[in-house]
PyMOL Python script that loads the backbone (N, CA, C, O; Angstrom):
from pymol import cmd

cmd.read_pdbstr("""\
ATOM      1  N   UNK A   1       1.019  -1.246  -0.141  1.00  0.00           N
ATOM      2  CA  UNK A   1       0.064   0.151  -0.017  1.00  0.00           C
ATOM      3  C   UNK A   1       0.816   1.272  -0.056  1.00  0.00           C
ATOM      4  O   UNK A   1       1.711   1.382   0.782  1.00  0.00           O
ATOM      5  N   UNK A   2       0.638   2.152  -0.872  1.00  0.00           N
ATOM      6  CA  UNK A   2       1.414   3.597  -0.811  1.00  0.00           C
ATOM      7  C   UNK A   2       0.981   4.197   0.316  1.00  0.00           C
ATOM      8  O   UNK A   2      -0.141   4.057   0.802  1.00  0.00           O
ATOM      9  N   UNK A   3       1.957   4.939   0.785  1.00  0.00           N
ATOM     10  CA  UNK A   3       1.683   6.188   1.886  1.00  0.00           C
ATOM     11  C   UNK A   3       1.685   7.438   0.972  1.00  0.00           C
ATOM     12  O   UNK A   3       2.369   7.755  -0.001  1.00  0.00           O
ATOM     13  N   UNK A   4       0.706   8.008   1.615  1.00  0.00           N
ATOM     14  CA  UNK A   4       0.650   9.605   1.264  1.00  0.00           C
ATOM     15  C   UNK A   4       1.548  10.728   2.015  1.00  0.00           C
ATOM     16  O   UNK A   4       1.714  10.875   3.226  1.00  0.00           O
ATOM     17  N   UNK A   5       1.899  11.222   1.299  1.00  0.00           N
ATOM     18  CA  UNK A   5       3.045  12.202   2.342  1.00  0.00           C
ATOM     19  C   UNK A   5       2.382  14.201   1.806  1.00  0.00           C
ATOM     20  O   UNK A   5       1.228  14.589   1.623  1.00  0.00           O
ATOM     21  N   UNK A   6       3.611  14.928   1.723  1.00  0.00           N
ATOM     22  CA  UNK A   6       3.200  16.462   1.429  1.00  0.00           C
ATOM     23  C   UNK A   6       3.494  16.862   0.269  1.00  0.00           C
ATOM     24  O   UNK A   6       3.679  18.058   0.040  1.00  0.00           O
ATOM     25  N   UNK A   7       3.599  15.804  -0.773  1.00  0.00           N
ATOM     26  CA  UNK A   7       3.533  16.528  -2.220  1.00  0.00           C
ATOM     27  C   UNK A   7       2.434  16.589  -2.543  1.00  0.00           C
ATOM     28  O   UNK A   7       1.600  15.833  -2.044  1.00  0.00           O
ATOM     29  N   UNK A   8       2.065  17.650  -3.617  1.00  0.00           N
ATOM     30  CA  UNK A   8       0.671  17.910  -4.076  1.00  0.00           C
ATOM     31  C   UNK A   8       0.554  17.729  -5.487  1.00  0.00           C
ATOM     32  O   UNK A   8       1.394  18.053  -6.326  1.00  0.00           O
ATOM     33  N   UNK A   9      -0.573  17.176  -5.689  1.00  0.00           N
ATOM     34  CA  UNK A   9      -0.982  16.985  -7.363  1.00  0.00           C
ATOM     35  C   UNK A   9      -2.452  17.996  -7.192  1.00  0.00           C
ATOM     36  O   UNK A   9      -3.272  17.914  -6.278  1.00  0.00           O
ATOM     37  N   UNK A  10      -2.477  18.864  -8.267  1.00  0.00           N
ATOM     38  CA  UNK A  10      -3.324  19.755  -8.236  1.00  0.00           C
ATOM     39  C   UNK A  10      -3.810  19.914  -9.383  1.00  0.00           C
ATOM     40  O   UNK A  10      -3.208  19.357 -10.301  1.00  0.00           O
ATOM     41  N   UNK A  11      -5.137  20.777  -9.734  1.00  0.00           N
ATOM     42  CA  UNK A  11      -5.271  21.035 -11.116  1.00  0.00           C
ATOM     43  C   UNK A  11      -7.001  21.548 -11.124  1.00  0.00           C
ATOM     44  O   UNK A  11      -7.769  21.588 -10.162  1.00  0.00           O
ATOM     45  N   UNK A  12      -7.195  21.812 -12.184  1.00  0.00           N
ATOM     46  CA  UNK A  12      -8.630  22.342 -12.601  1.00  0.00           C
ATOM     47  C   UNK A  12      -9.321  21.449 -13.609  1.00  0.00           C
ATOM     48  O   UNK A  12      -8.709  20.664 -14.333  1.00  0.00           O
ATOM     49  N   UNK A  13     -10.831  21.641 -13.613  1.00  0.00           N
ATOM     50  CA  UNK A  13     -11.263  20.752 -14.482  1.00  0.00           C
ATOM     51  C   UNK A  13     -11.808  21.685 -15.074  1.00  0.00           C
ATOM     52  O   UNK A  13     -12.234  22.585 -14.350  1.00  0.00           O
ATOM     53  N   UNK A  14     -12.027  21.849 -16.799  1.00  0.00           N
ATOM     54  CA  UNK A  14     -13.138  22.699 -17.405  1.00  0.00           C
ATOM     55  C   UNK A  14     -13.780  22.149 -18.525  1.00  0.00           C
ATOM     56  O   UNK A  14     -12.994  21.588 -19.288  1.00  0.00           O
ATOM     57  N   UNK A  15     -14.881  22.133 -18.846  1.00  0.00           N
ATOM     58  CA  UNK A  15     -15.371  22.188 -20.083  1.00  0.00           C
ATOM     59  C   UNK A  15     -16.005  23.392 -20.779  1.00  0.00           C
ATOM     60  O   UNK A  15     -16.942  23.975 -20.235  1.00  0.00           O
ATOM     61  N   UNK A  16     -15.451  23.847 -22.152  1.00  0.00           N
ATOM     62  CA  UNK A  16     -15.569  24.997 -22.816  1.00  0.00           C
ATOM     63  C   UNK A  16     -14.992  26.015 -22.394  1.00  0.00           C
ATOM     64  O   UNK A  16     -15.345  27.097 -22.863  1.00  0.00           O
ATOM     65  N   UNK A  17     -13.806  25.963 -21.263  1.00  0.00           N
ATOM     66  CA  UNK A  17     -13.014  26.958 -20.745  1.00  0.00           C
ATOM     67  C   UNK A  17     -14.021  27.474 -19.324  1.00  0.00           C
ATOM     68  O   UNK A  17     -13.895  28.564 -18.767  1.00  0.00           O
ATOM     69  N   UNK A  18     -14.974  26.441 -18.946  1.00  0.00           N
ATOM     70  CA  UNK A  18     -15.674  26.884 -17.708  1.00  0.00           C
ATOM     71  C   UNK A  18     -15.472  26.038 -16.654  1.00  0.00           C
ATOM     72  O   UNK A  18     -15.729  24.899 -17.043  1.00  0.00           O
ATOM     73  N   UNK A  19     -15.069  26.045 -15.278  1.00  0.00           N
ATOM     74  CA  UNK A  19     -15.125  25.275 -14.327  1.00  0.00           C
ATOM     75  C   UNK A  19     -15.991  24.166 -14.154  1.00  0.00           C
ATOM     76  O   UNK A  19     -17.176  24.500 -14.149  1.00  0.00           O
ATOM     77  N   UNK A  20     -15.753  22.799 -13.992  1.00  0.00           N
ATOM     78  CA  UNK A  20     -16.748  21.773 -13.794  1.00  0.00           C
ATOM     79  C   UNK A  20     -16.880  21.646 -12.249  1.00  0.00           C
ATOM     80  O   UNK A  20     -15.860  21.652 -11.560  1.00  0.00           O
ATOM     81  N   UNK A  21     -17.832  21.557 -11.819  1.00  0.00           N
ATOM     82  CA  UNK A  21     -18.293  21.207 -10.387  1.00  0.00           C
ATOM     83  C   UNK A  21     -18.555  19.952 -10.027  1.00  0.00           C
ATOM     84  O   UNK A  21     -19.461  19.490 -10.720  1.00  0.00           O
ATOM     85  N   UNK A  22     -18.177  19.269  -9.299  1.00  0.00           N
ATOM     86  CA  UNK A  22     -18.582  17.546  -8.986  1.00  0.00           C
ATOM     87  C   UNK A  22     -17.917  16.710  -9.910  1.00  0.00           C
ATOM     88  O   UNK A  22     -18.030  15.488  -9.819  1.00  0.00           O
ATOM     89  N   UNK A  23     -17.353  17.153 -10.638  1.00  0.00           N
ATOM     90  CA  UNK A  23     -16.072  16.145 -11.312  1.00  0.00           C
ATOM     91  C   UNK A  23     -15.319  15.227 -10.447  1.00  0.00           C
ATOM     92  O   UNK A  23     -14.538  15.660  -9.601  1.00  0.00           O
ATOM     93  N   UNK A  24     -15.542  13.888 -10.643  1.00  0.00           N
ATOM     94  CA  UNK A  24     -14.906  12.821  -9.852  1.00  0.00           C
ATOM     95  C   UNK A  24     -13.225  12.783 -10.192  1.00  0.00           C
ATOM     96  O   UNK A  24     -12.975  12.953 -11.386  1.00  0.00           O
ATOM     97  N   UNK A  25     -12.192  12.608  -9.408  1.00  0.00           N
ATOM     98  CA  UNK A  25     -10.902  12.493  -9.988  1.00  0.00           C
ATOM     99  C   UNK A  25     -10.679  11.079  -8.869  1.00  0.00           C
ATOM    100  O   UNK A  25     -11.287  10.996  -7.802  1.00  0.00           O
ATOM    101  N   UNK A  26      -9.724  10.067  -9.352  1.00  0.00           N
ATOM    102  CA  UNK A  26      -9.059   9.004  -9.117  1.00  0.00           C
ATOM    103  C   UNK A  26      -7.811   9.313  -9.137  1.00  0.00           C
ATOM    104  O   UNK A  26      -7.279   9.713 -10.173  1.00  0.00           O
ATOM    105  N   UNK A  27      -7.068   9.155  -7.845  1.00  0.00           N
ATOM    106  CA  UNK A  27      -5.356   8.936  -7.903  1.00  0.00           C
ATOM    107  C   UNK A  27      -4.872   7.392  -7.549  1.00  0.00           C
ATOM    108  O   UNK A  27      -4.879   6.822  -6.458  1.00  0.00           O
ATOM    109  N   UNK A  28      -4.464   6.932  -8.801  1.00  0.00           N
ATOM    110  CA  UNK A  28      -3.971   5.443  -8.583  1.00  0.00           C
ATOM    111  C   UNK A  28      -2.480   5.691  -8.999  1.00  0.00           C
ATOM    112  O   UNK A  28      -1.980   6.575  -9.695  1.00  0.00           O
ATOM    113  N   UNK A  29      -1.897   4.542  -8.296  1.00  0.00           N
ATOM    114  CA  UNK A  29      -0.151   3.996  -8.524  1.00  0.00           C
ATOM    115  C   UNK A  29      -0.438   2.627  -8.893  1.00  0.00           C
ATOM    116  O   UNK A  29      -0.764   1.713  -8.137  1.00  0.00           O
ATOM    117  N   UNK A  30      -0.237   2.589 -10.457  1.00  0.00           N
ATOM    118  CA  UNK A  30      -0.337   1.449 -11.507  1.00  0.00           C
ATOM    119  C   UNK A  30      -1.938   1.005 -11.344  1.00  0.00           C
ATOM    120  O   UNK A  30      -2.894   1.712 -11.664  1.00  0.00           O
ATOM    121  N   UNK A  31      -1.986  -0.023 -10.902  1.00  0.00           N
ATOM    122  CA  UNK A  31      -3.323  -0.314 -10.825  1.00  0.00           C
ATOM    123  C   UNK A  31      -4.235  -0.326  -9.866  1.00  0.00           C
ATOM    124  O   UNK A  31      -5.457  -0.477  -9.874  1.00  0.00           O
ATOM    125  N   UNK A  32      -3.320  -0.114  -8.905  1.00  0.00           N
ATOM    126  CA  UNK A  32      -3.845   0.459  -7.420  1.00  0.00           C
ATOM    127  C   UNK A  32      -4.381   1.810  -7.350  1.00  0.00           C
ATOM    128  O   UNK A  32      -3.957   2.876  -7.798  1.00  0.00           O
ATOM    129  N   UNK A  33      -5.651   1.437  -6.528  1.00  0.00           N
ATOM    130  CA  UNK A  33      -6.767   2.600  -6.072  1.00  0.00           C
ATOM    131  C   UNK A  33      -5.790   3.732  -5.118  1.00  0.00           C
ATOM    132  O   UNK A  33      -5.015   3.040  -4.458  1.00  0.00           O
ATOM    133  N   UNK A  34      -5.649   4.660  -4.933  1.00  0.00           N
ATOM    134  CA  UNK A  34      -4.952   5.088  -3.779  1.00  0.00           C
ATOM    135  C   UNK A  34      -6.466   6.375  -2.921  1.00  0.00           C
ATOM    136  O   UNK A  34      -6.863   6.417  -1.756  1.00  0.00           O
ATOM    137  N   UNK A  35      -6.828   7.070  -3.951  1.00  0.00           N
ATOM    138  CA  UNK A  35      -7.653   8.455  -3.158  1.00  0.00           C
ATOM    139  C   UNK A  35      -8.852   8.760  -4.427  1.00  0.00           C
ATOM    140  O   UNK A  35      -8.771   8.462  -5.619  1.00  0.00           O
ATOM    141  N   UNK A  36      -9.831   9.372  -3.784  1.00  0.00           N
ATOM    142  CA  UNK A  36     -10.794  10.000  -4.744  1.00  0.00           C
ATOM    143  C   UNK A  36     -11.011  11.561  -4.229  1.00  0.00           C
ATOM    144  O   UNK A  36     -10.819  11.816  -3.040  1.00  0.00           O
ATOM    145  N   UNK A  37     -11.400  12.552  -5.114  1.00  0.00           N
ATOM    146  CA  UNK A  37     -11.944  13.870  -4.920  1.00  0.00           C
ATOM    147  C   UNK A  37     -12.926  13.954  -6.044  1.00  0.00           C
ATOM    148  O   UNK A  37     -13.120  13.265  -7.045  1.00  0.00           O
ATOM    149  N   UNK A  38     -13.610  15.277  -5.432  1.00  0.00           N
ATOM    150  CA  UNK A  38     -14.419  15.955  -6.404  1.00  0.00           C
ATOM    151  C   UNK A  38     -14.237  17.237  -6.415  1.00  0.00           C
ATOM    152  O   UNK A  38     -13.848  17.835  -5.411  1.00  0.00           O
ATOM    153  N   UNK A  39     -14.469  17.766  -7.432  1.00  0.00           N
ATOM    154  CA  UNK A  39     -13.828  19.179  -7.495  1.00  0.00           C
ATOM    155  C   UNK A  39     -15.212  20.154  -7.059  1.00  0.00           C
ATOM    156  O   UNK A  39     -16.369  19.756  -7.191  1.00  0.00           O
ATOM    157  N   UNK A  40     -14.849  21.428  -6.548  1.00  0.00           N
ATOM    158  CA  UNK A  40     -15.202  22.457  -6.265  1.00  0.00           C
ATOM    159  C   UNK A  40     -16.016  23.325  -6.904  1.00  0.00           C
ATOM    160  O   UNK A  40     -15.832  23.210  -8.115  1.00  0.00           O
ATOM    161  N   UNK A  41     -16.999  24.307  -6.599  1.00  0.00           N
ATOM    162  CA  UNK A  41     -17.451  24.998  -7.676  1.00  0.00           C
ATOM    163  C   UNK A  41     -16.574  25.591  -8.532  1.00  0.00           C
ATOM    164  O   UNK A  41     -16.903  25.582  -9.718  1.00  0.00           O
ATOM    165  N   UNK A  42     -15.422  26.164  -8.203  1.00  0.00           N
ATOM    166  CA  UNK A  42     -14.288  26.696  -9.052  1.00  0.00           C
ATOM    167  C   UNK A  42     -13.362  25.574  -9.735  1.00  0.00           C
ATOM    168  O   UNK A  42     -12.202  25.858 -10.034  1.00  0.00           O
ATOM    169  N   UNK A  43     -13.969  24.100 -10.016  1.00  0.00           N
ATOM    170  CA  UNK A  43     -13.257  23.083 -10.561  1.00  0.00           C
ATOM    171  C   UNK A  43     -12.146  22.807 -10.372  1.00  0.00           C
ATOM    172  O   UNK A  43     -11.451  22.356 -11.282  1.00  0.00           O
ATOM    173  N   UNK A  44     -11.639  23.024  -9.026  1.00  0.00           N
ATOM    174  CA  UNK A  44     -10.422  22.539  -8.663  1.00  0.00           C
ATOM    175  C   UNK A  44     -10.338  21.411  -7.491  1.00  0.00           C
ATOM    176  O   UNK A  44     -11.105  21.335  -6.531  1.00  0.00           O
ATOM    177  N   UNK A  45      -9.137  20.471  -7.806  1.00  0.00           N
ATOM    178  CA  UNK A  45      -8.949  19.685  -6.838  1.00  0.00           C
ATOM    179  C   UNK A  45      -7.423  19.446  -6.359  1.00  0.00           C
ATOM    180  O   UNK A  45      -6.451  19.985  -6.889  1.00  0.00           O
ATOM    181  N   UNK A  46      -7.381  18.666  -5.413  1.00  0.00           N
ATOM    182  CA  UNK A  46      -6.093  18.414  -4.875  1.00  0.00           C
ATOM    183  C   UNK A  46      -5.887  17.015  -3.915  1.00  0.00           C
ATOM    184  O   UNK A  46      -6.476  16.794  -2.857  1.00  0.00           O
ATOM    185  N   UNK A  47      -4.963  16.201  -4.534  1.00  0.00           N
ATOM    186  CA  UNK A  47      -4.633  15.299  -3.744  1.00  0.00           C
ATOM    187  C   UNK A  47      -2.793  15.633  -3.164  1.00  0.00           C
ATOM    188  O   UNK A  47      -1.971  16.384  -3.689  1.00  0.00           O
ATOM    189  N   UNK A  48      -2.646  14.802  -2.002  1.00  0.00           N
ATOM    190  CA  UNK A  48      -1.584  14.726  -1.199  1.00  0.00           C
ATOM    191  C   UNK A  48      -0.718  13.260  -1.754  1.00  0.00           C
ATOM    192  O   UNK A  48      -1.229  12.141  -1.778  1.00  0.00           O
ATOM    193  N   UNK A  49       0.463  13.533  -2.109  1.00  0.00           N
ATOM    194  CA  UNK A  49       1.036  12.094  -2.549  1.00  0.00           C
ATOM    195  C   UNK A  49       2.448  11.833  -2.118  1.00  0.00           C
ATOM    196  O   UNK A  49       2.988  12.867  -1.726  1.00  0.00           O
ATOM    197  N   UNK A  50       3.195  10.792  -2.071  1.00  0.00           N
ATOM    198  CA  UNK A  50       4.403  10.777  -2.085  1.00  0.00           C
ATOM    199  C   UNK A  50       5.145  10.901  -3.384  1.00  0.00           C
ATOM    200  O   UNK A  50       4.653  11.135  -4.487  1.00  0.00           O
ATOM    201  N   UNK A  51       6.458  10.699  -3.070  1.00  0.00           N
ATOM    202  CA  UNK A  51       7.070  11.136  -4.597  1.00  0.00           C
ATOM    203  C   UNK A  51       6.542   9.570  -5.360  1.00  0.00           C
ATOM    204  O   UNK A  51       6.276   8.554  -4.718  1.00  0.00           O
ATOM    205  N   UNK A  52       6.479   9.715  -6.944  1.00  0.00           N
ATOM    206  CA  UNK A  52       6.324   8.547  -7.459  1.00  0.00           C
ATOM    207  C   UNK A  52       5.614   9.167  -8.735  1.00  0.00           C
ATOM    208  O   UNK A  52       5.390  10.371  -8.859  1.00  0.00           O
ATOM    209  N   UNK A  53       5.230   8.014  -9.842  1.00  0.00           N
ATOM    210  CA  UNK A  53       4.490   8.344 -10.794  1.00  0.00           C
ATOM    211  C   UNK A  53       3.209   8.141 -10.616  1.00  0.00           C
ATOM    212  O   UNK A  53       2.970   7.005 -10.207  1.00  0.00           O
ATOM    213  N   UNK A  54       2.054   8.986 -10.808  1.00  0.00           N
ATOM    214  CA  UNK A  54       0.478   8.567 -10.549  1.00  0.00           C
ATOM    215  C   UNK A  54      -0.160   8.813 -11.844  1.00  0.00           C
ATOM    216  O   UNK A  54       0.326   9.343 -12.843  1.00  0.00           O
ATOM    217  N   UNK A  55      -1.463   8.282 -11.632  1.00  0.00           N
ATOM    218  CA  UNK A  55      -2.033   8.587 -12.944  1.00  0.00           C
ATOM    219  C   UNK A  55      -3.406   9.240 -12.042  1.00  0.00           C
ATOM    220  O   UNK A  55      -3.915   8.764 -11.028  1.00  0.00           O
ATOM    221  N   UNK A  56      -3.709  10.216 -12.630  1.00  0.00           N
ATOM    222  CA  UNK A  56      -5.195  10.788 -12.310  1.00  0.00           C
ATOM    223  C   UNK A  56      -6.052  10.783 -13.299  1.00  0.00           C
ATOM    224  O   UNK A  56      -5.882  11.450 -14.320  1.00  0.00           O
ATOM    225  N   UNK A  57      -7.109   9.988 -13.079  1.00  0.00           N
ATOM    226  CA  UNK A  57      -8.460   9.894 -14.020  1.00  0.00           C
ATOM    227  C   UNK A  57      -9.410  11.100 -13.610  1.00  0.00           C
ATOM    228  O   UNK A  57      -9.711  11.380 -12.450  1.00  0.00           O
ATOM    229  N   UNK A  58      -9.838  11.780 -14.772  1.00  0.00           N
ATOM    230  CA  UNK A  58     -11.569  12.368 -14.356  1.00  0.00           C
ATOM    231  C   UNK A  58     -12.509  12.118 -15.272  1.00  0.00           C
ATOM    232  O   UNK A  58     -12.550  11.988 -16.495  1.00  0.00           O
ATOM    233  N   UNK A  59     -13.425  12.075 -14.164  1.00  0.00           N
ATOM    234  CA  UNK A  59     -14.916  11.727 -14.772  1.00  0.00           C
ATOM    235  C   UNK A  59     -15.695  12.752 -14.652  1.00  0.00           C
ATOM    236  O   UNK A  59     -15.617  13.556 -13.723  1.00  0.00           O
ATOM    237  N   UNK A  60     -16.306  12.793 -15.349  1.00  0.00           N
ATOM    238  CA  UNK A  60     -17.630  13.913 -15.440  1.00  0.00           C
ATOM    239  C   UNK A  60     -18.865  13.497 -16.466  1.00  0.00           C
ATOM    240  O   UNK A  60     -18.802  12.922 -17.552  1.00  0.00           O
ATOM    241  N   UNK A  61     -19.825  13.915 -15.850  1.00  0.00           N
ATOM    242  CA  UNK A  61     -21.005  13.737 -16.799  1.00  0.00           C
ATOM    243  C   UNK A  61     -21.279  14.068 -17.979  1.00  0.00           C
ATOM    244  O   UNK A  61     -21.288  15.276 -18.214  1.00  0.00           O
ATOM    245  N   UNK A  62     -21.567  13.176 -19.018  1.00  0.00           N
ATOM    246  CA  UNK A  62     -21.424  13.646 -20.400  1.00  0.00           C
ATOM    247  C   UNK A  62     -20.120  13.611 -21.244  1.00  0.00           C
ATOM    248  O   UNK A  62     -20.159  13.883 -22.444  1.00  0.00           O
ATOM    249  N   UNK A  63     -18.763  13.218 -20.505  1.00  0.00           N
ATOM    250  CA  UNK A  63     -17.522  13.037 -20.839  1.00  0.00           C
ATOM    251  C   UNK A  63     -17.071  11.474 -20.905  1.00  0.00           C
ATOM    252  O   UNK A  63     -17.729  10.649 -20.271  1.00  0.00           O
ATOM    253  N   UNK A  64     -16.226  11.171 -21.482  1.00  0.00           N
ATOM    254  CA  UNK A  64     -15.198  10.085 -21.204  1.00  0.00           C
ATOM    255  C   UNK A  64     -14.642  10.260 -20.319  1.00  0.00           C
ATOM    256  O   UNK A  64     -14.457  11.399 -19.890  1.00  0.00           O
ATOM    257  N   UNK A  65     -14.172   9.163 -19.730  1.00  0.00           N
ATOM    258  CA  UNK A  65     -12.940   9.367 -18.541  1.00  0.00           C
ATOM    259  C   UNK A  65     -11.499   9.744 -18.988  1.00  0.00           C
ATOM    260  O   UNK A  65     -11.120   9.169 -20.008  1.00  0.00           O
ATOM    261  N   UNK A  66     -10.750  10.491 -18.483  1.00  0.00           N
ATOM    262  CA  UNK A  66      -9.606  11.133 -19.137  1.00  0.00           C
ATOM    263  C   UNK A  66      -8.501  10.863 -18.035  1.00  0.00           C
ATOM    264  O   UNK A  66      -8.578  11.091 -16.828  1.00  0.00           O
ATOM    265  N   UNK A  67      -7.722  10.459 -18.574  1.00  0.00           N
ATOM    266  CA  UNK A  67      -6.583  10.217 -17.646  1.00  0.00           C
ATOM    267  C   UNK A  67      -5.326  10.952 -17.968  1.00  0.00           C
ATOM    268  O   UNK A  67      -5.082  11.340 -19.110  1.00  0.00           O
ATOM    269  N   UNK A  68      -4.421  11.165 -16.817  1.00  0.00           N
ATOM    270  CA  UNK A  68      -3.280  11.962 -17.105  1.00  0.00           C
ATOM    271  C   UNK A  68      -2.117  11.479 -16.271  1.00  0.00           C
ATOM    272  O   UNK A  68      -2.208  11.029 -15.128  1.00  0.00           O
ATOM    273  N   UNK A  69      -0.968  11.633 -17.007  1.00  0.00           N
ATOM    274  CA  UNK A  69       0.129  10.519 -15.538  1.00  0.00           C
ATOM    275  C   UNK A  69       0.915  11.874 -15.246  1.00  0.00           C
ATOM    276  O   UNK A  69       1.193  12.906 -15.857  1.00  0.00           O
ATOM    277  N   UNK A  70       1.091  11.411 -14.195  1.00  0.00           N
ATOM    278  CA  UNK A  70       1.963  12.695 -13.009  1.00  0.00           C
ATOM    279  C   UNK A  70       2.881  12.044 -12.710  1.00  0.00           C
ATOM    280  O   UNK A  70       2.834  10.840 -12.458  1.00  0.00           O
ATOM    281  N   UNK A  71       4.124  12.934 -12.688  1.00  0.00           N
ATOM    282  CA  UNK A  71       5.290  12.729 -11.736  1.00  0.00           C
ATOM    283  C   UNK A  71       5.228  13.622 -10.574  1.00  0.00           C
ATOM    284  O   UNK A  71       5.149  14.847 -10.662  1.00  0.00           O
ATOM    285  N   UNK A  72       5.271  12.893  -9.382  1.00  0.00           N
ATOM    286  CA  UNK A  72       5.248  14.148  -8.270  1.00  0.00           C
ATOM    287  C   UNK A  72       6.543  13.411  -7.589  1.00  0.00           C
ATOM    288  O   UNK A  72       6.686  12.327  -7.022  1.00  0.00           O
ATOM    289  N   UNK A  73       7.403  14.479  -7.900  1.00  0.00           N
ATOM    290  CA  UNK A  73       9.003  14.400  -7.369  1.00  0.00           C
ATOM    291  C   UNK A  73       9.097  15.436  -6.438  1.00  0.00           C
ATOM    292  O   UNK A  73       9.863  15.197  -5.505  1.00  0.00           O
ATOM    293  N   UNK A  74       8.546  16.496  -6.428  1.00  0.00           N
ATOM    294  CA  UNK A  74       9.144  17.588  -5.359  1.00  0.00           C
ATOM    295  C   UNK A  74       8.065  18.878  -4.996  1.00  0.00           C
ATOM    296  O   UNK A  74       8.227  19.907  -5.651  1.00  0.00           O
ATOM    297  N   UNK A  75       7.354  18.860  -4.329  1.00  0.00           N
ATOM    298  CA  UNK A  75       6.619  20.010  -4.364  1.00  0.00           C
ATOM    299  C   UNK A  75       5.063  19.772  -4.607  1.00  0.00           C
ATOM    300  O   UNK A  75       4.271  19.129  -3.917  1.00  0.00           O
ATOM    301  N   UNK A  76       4.818  20.608  -6.004  1.00  0.00           N
ATOM    302  CA  UNK A  76       3.708  20.709  -6.569  1.00  0.00           C
ATOM    303  C   UNK A  76       3.416  20.390  -7.896  1.00  0.00           C
ATOM    304  O   UNK A  76       3.871  21.216  -8.687  1.00  0.00           O
ATOM    305  N   UNK A  77       2.624  19.186  -8.546  1.00  0.00           N
ATOM    306  CA  UNK A  77       2.428  19.042  -9.892  1.00  0.00           C
ATOM    307  C   UNK A  77       0.993  19.263 -10.207  1.00  0.00           C
ATOM    308  O   UNK A  77       0.022  19.077  -9.473  1.00  0.00           O
ATOM    309  N   UNK A  78       1.046  19.811 -11.767  1.00  0.00           N
ATOM    310  CA  UNK A  78      -0.112  19.726 -12.165  1.00  0.00           C
ATOM    311  C   UNK A  78      -0.791  18.907 -13.179  1.00  0.00           C
ATOM    312  O   UNK A  78      -0.135  18.448 -14.113  1.00  0.00           O
ATOM    313  N   UNK A  79      -1.976  18.699 -13.079  1.00  0.00           N
ATOM    314  CA  UNK A  79      -2.702  18.000 -13.824  1.00  0.00           C
ATOM    315  C   UNK A  79      -4.087  18.668 -14.173  1.00  0.00           C
ATOM    316  O   UNK A  79      -4.985  18.283 -13.424  1.00  0.00           O
ATOM    317  N   UNK A  80      -4.438  19.498 -15.050  1.00  0.00           N
ATOM    318  CA  UNK A  80      -5.465  20.432 -15.516  1.00  0.00           C
ATOM    319  C   UNK A  80      -6.097  19.305 -16.587  1.00  0.00           C
ATOM    320  O   UNK A  80      -5.404  18.520 -17.234  1.00  0.00           O
ATOM    321  N   UNK A  81      -7.576  19.394 -16.636  1.00  0.00           N
ATOM    322  CA  UNK A  81      -8.496  18.620 -17.782  1.00  0.00           C
ATOM    323  C   UNK A  81      -9.243  19.508 -18.176  1.00  0.00           C
ATOM    324  O   UNK A  81      -9.660  20.441 -17.491  1.00  0.00           O
ATOM    325  N   UNK A  82      -9.566  19.217 -19.735  1.00  0.00           N
ATOM    326  CA  UNK A  82     -10.151  20.149 -20.798  1.00  0.00           C
ATOM    327  C   UNK A  82     -11.354  18.912 -21.044  1.00  0.00           C
ATOM    328  O   UNK A  82     -10.899  17.927 -21.626  1.00  0.00           O
ATOM    329  N   UNK A  83     -12.680  18.842 -20.713  1.00  0.00           N
ATOM    330  CA  UNK A  83     -13.462  18.141 -21.393  1.00  0.00           C
ATOM    331  C   UNK A  83     -14.200  18.471 -22.429  1.00  0.00           C
ATOM    332  O   UNK A  83     -14.914  17.628 -22.971  1.00  0.00           O
TER     333      UNK A  83
END
""", "prot")
cmd.dss("prot")
cmd.show_as("cartoon", "prot")
cmd.util.cbc("prot")
cmd.orient("prot")
């Protein structure tokens, strides 16, 4: 099991340039599910992670799932989604 730490992966989910509230994001390490988040009214989300390579998958009504691979090695990484 992966231990989460003080590094961050954050981003914004948008559709047609507008923030998407309530989009569902999962954080995965390989095939292992780690955490989930929903976006707020401003379309933002944030995960706290440990160093490594992660997959963030964004799901929202009316859109296919969109994956992004993120390397979290120091401080903060960004994964924005345009649906």
